[in-house]
C-alpha positions as CSV (number, residue, x, y, z in Angstrom):
1,M,16.3,0.8,-15.6
2,Q,17.3,-2.7,-14.7
3,T,16.9,-4.5,-11.4
4,T,20.2,-5.2,-9.7
5,D,21.0,-8.3,-7.6
6,I,22.2,-6.2,-4.6
7,T,19.8,-7.0,-1.8
8,M,20.7,-4.4,0.9
9,N,21.0,-0.8,-0.1
10,L,19.5,2.5,1.1
11,P,16.1,2.1,-0.5
12,N,15.7,-1.3,1.1
13,L,16.9,0.0,4.5
14,L,14.3,2.8,4.3
15,T,11.6,0.2,3.5
16,I,12.7,-1.9,6.5
17,L,12.6,1.3,8.6
18,R,9.0,1.8,7.5
19,I,8.1,-1.7,8.8
20,F,10.0,-1.1,12.0
21,L,8.1,2.1,12.7
22,V,4.6,0.4,12.5
23,P,4.7,-0.9,16.1
24,F,5.7,2.5,17.4
25,F,2.8,4.1,15.5
26,A,0.4,1.6,16.9
27,F,1.8,2.0,20.4
28,F,1.4,5.8,20.4
29,L,-2.2,5.6,19.1
30,L,-3.3,3.0,21.6
31,R,-1.9,5.2,24.4
32,G,-3.8,8.2,23.0
33,E,-0.6,10.0,22.0
34,V,-1.9,11.2,18.7
35,L,0.8,13.8,18.0
36,E,3.5,11.2,18.5
37,G,1.6,8.7,16.3
38,L,1.2,11.4,13.6
39,I,4.9,12.1,13.6
40,V,5.8,8.4,13.4
41,F,3.2,7.8,10.6
42,T,4.5,10.9,8.7
43,G,8.1,9.6,8.9
44,A,7.0,6.1,7.8
45,S,5.0,7.6,4.9
46,L,7.9,9.7,3.7
47,T,10.1,6.6,3.5
48,D,7.7,5.2,1.0
49,G,8.3,8.0,-1.5
50,L,11.9,8.3,-0.7
51,D,12.9,4.7,-1.1
52,G,11.1,4.6,-4.5
53,Y,12.8,7.8,-5.7
54,I,16.3,6.7,-4.7
55,A,15.8,3.2,-6.2
56,R,14.7,4.7,-9.6
57,A,17.0,7.7,-9.7
58,Y,20.2,5.9,-8.7
59,N,19.4,2.5,-10.3
60,R,19.1,0.8,-6.9
61,K,16.2,-1.5,-7.7
62,T,16.4,-5.0,-6.2
63,R,14.3,-8.1,-6.1
64,L,14.2,-7.7,-2.3
65,G,12.9,-4.2,-2.6
66,A,10.3,-5.2,-5.1
67,L,8.9,-7.6,-2.6
68,L,9.4,-5.6,0.6
69,D,8.1,-2.2,-0.6
70,P,4.5,-3.2,-1.2
71,L,4.6,-5.4,1.9
72,A,5.7,-2.5,4.0
73,D,2.9,-0.3,2.5
74,K,0.3,-3.0,3.3
75,I,1.6,-3.5,6.9
76,L,1.5,0.3,7.5
77,L,-1.8,0.9,5.9
78,L,-3.7,-2.1,7.2
79,T,-2.4,-1.3,10.8
80,A,-3.5,2.3,10.4
81,Y,-6.9,1.6,9.0
82,L,-7.8,-1.2,11.4
83,L,-6.5,0.7,14.4
84,L,-8.2,3.9,13.5
85,A,-11.5,2.1,12.9
86,F,-11.0,0.4,16.4
87,L,-10.5,3.9,17.9
88,K,-13.5,5.2,16.0
89,A,-11.4,7.8,14.2
90,L,-12.3,6.2,10.8
91,P,-15.6,4.6,9.9
92,F,-15.6,0.9,10.0
93,W,-16.9,0.6,6.4
94,L,-13.9,2.5,5.0
95,S,-11.5,0.2,6.8
96,A,-13.4,-2.8,5.5
97,V,-13.1,-1.5,1.9
98,V,-9.3,-1.1,2.3
99,V,-8.8,-4.5,3.9
100,I,-11.1,-6.3,1.5
101,R,-9.3,-4.8,-1.5
102,D,-6.0,-6.0,-0.2
103,L,-7.4,-9.5,0.5
104,I,-8.8,-9.7,-3.0
105,I,-5.5,-8.6,-4.6
106,L,-3.4,-11.0,-2.4
107,T,-5.7,-13.9,-3.2
108,G,-5.5,-13.1,-6.9
109,I,-1.7,-12.9,-6.8
110,T,-1.5,-16.2,-4.9
111,C,-3.8,-17.9,-7.4
112,I,-1.8,-16.6,-10.4
113,Y,1.4,-17.7,-8.7
114,I,0.1,-21.2,-8.0
115,V,-1.0,-21.6,-11.6
116,H,1.8,-19.9,-13.5
117,G,4.8,-19.9,-11.1
118,N,6.9,-16.8,-10.8
119,I,5.1,-13.6,-11.8
120,D,6.1,-10.0,-12.1
121,F,3.3,-8.0,-10.4
122,S,4.5,-4.4,-10.2
123,P,2.0,-1.8,-8.8
124,S,0.2,0.1,-11.5
125,L,-0.1,3.9,-11.5
126,L,-3.6,3.6,-10.2
127,G,-2.4,1.3,-7.4
128,K,0.3,3.8,-6.5
129,A,-2.2,6.7,-6.5
130,T,-4.5,4.6,-4.2
131,T,-1.7,4.1,-1.8
132,V,-1.0,7.9,-1.7
133,V,-4.7,8.7,-1.2
134,Q,-4.9,6.1,1.6
135,L,-1.8,7.5,3.3
136,A,-3.1,11.0,3.0
137,T,-6.5,10.0,4.5
138,V,-4.7,8.5,7.6
139,F,-2.5,11.6,7.8
140,L,-5.5,14.0,7.6
141,T,-7.5,11.9,10.0
142,L,-4.8,12.2,12.6
143,L,-4.1,15.9,11.8
144,R,-7.8,16.9,12.3
145,N,-7.1,16.4,16.1
146,F,-5.0,19.6,15.8
147,V,-6.7,21.4,12.9
148,P,-10.4,21.4,13.6
149,L,-11.2,22.9,10.2
150,L,-10.4,19.5,8.6
151,V,-13.3,17.8,10.5
152,P,-16.1,18.9,8.1
153,L,-14.0,17.6,5.1
154,S,-13.7,14.1,6.6
155,P,-16.9,12.6,5.1
156,A,-16.0,13.7,1.5
157,L,-12.4,12.4,2.1
158,F,-13.6,9.1,3.3
159,I,-16.0,8.6,0.3
160,F,-13.2,9.7,-2.2
161,T,-10.8,7.2,-0.6
162,A,-13.4,4.4,-0.7
163,V,-14.2,5.1,-4.4
164,I,-10.5,5.2,-5.5
165,T,-9.9,2.0,-3.5
166,I,-12.8,0.2,-5.2
167,I,-11.8,1.4,-8.6
168,S,-8.2,0.2,-8.0
169,C,-9.5,-3.2,-6.8
170,I,-11.5,-3.6,-10.0
171,H,-8.5,-2.5,-12.0
172,Y,-6.3,-5.1,-10.4
173,V,-8.9,-7.8,-10.8
174,I,-9.0,-7.1,-14.6
175,L,-5.2,-7.2,-14.7
176,G,-5.2,-10.4,-12.8
177,V,-7.7,-12.0,-15.1
178,R,-5.6,-11.1,-18.1
179,M,-2.4,-12.4,-16.3
180,G,-4.2,-15.6,-15.4
181,R,-5.3,-16.5,-18.9
182,P,-3.1,-19.2,-20.4
183,T,-0.9,-18.0,-23.2
184,P,-1.7,-19.6,-26.5
185,D,0.9,-22.2,-27.7
186,P,2.2,-20.9,-31.1
187,V,2.7,-24.5,-32.3
188,E,-0.9,-25.3,-31.5
189,D,-2.1,-22.2,-33.4
190,E,-0.3,-23.3,-36.6
191,R,-2.2,-26.6,-36.8
């Protein structure tokens, strides 16, 4: 499917809505209103899948959406992980793993952009799976306030999330190194 030049469409509006919901999510959690925070987070998370589905199914992909969607994911997830670590609902080390991964990826993208100019850096399947796992971890962490049976599962969930996050980081570093290599000049190779 090709990318269209239309900048504002339903998928992009859903992505903007996800960004708009982040302060409300943070507000509710900081006030100790976990149910309201869970509802807002769930709504924001659902827009992530919905905007991507609509963009692909109805050929509504745009350059703006390609930039905004991962940005919206990062804003939502980093806010959630940092805030939940601050509130001691998630272990600090897990939040550090999530934040460090994103800093490494952002640094790599920036370096490649500086060296090569405009790059196409679409999320990989592993990157998308990592986002889903990270979203699910936040959701289940909030939900365990209402479903105590989830509490004993938390340590295993945290370890799984950290492992997939680290594997995803290594995967993106390898992709970045490949993208960062200079392409051989065919004229030079013929000499």
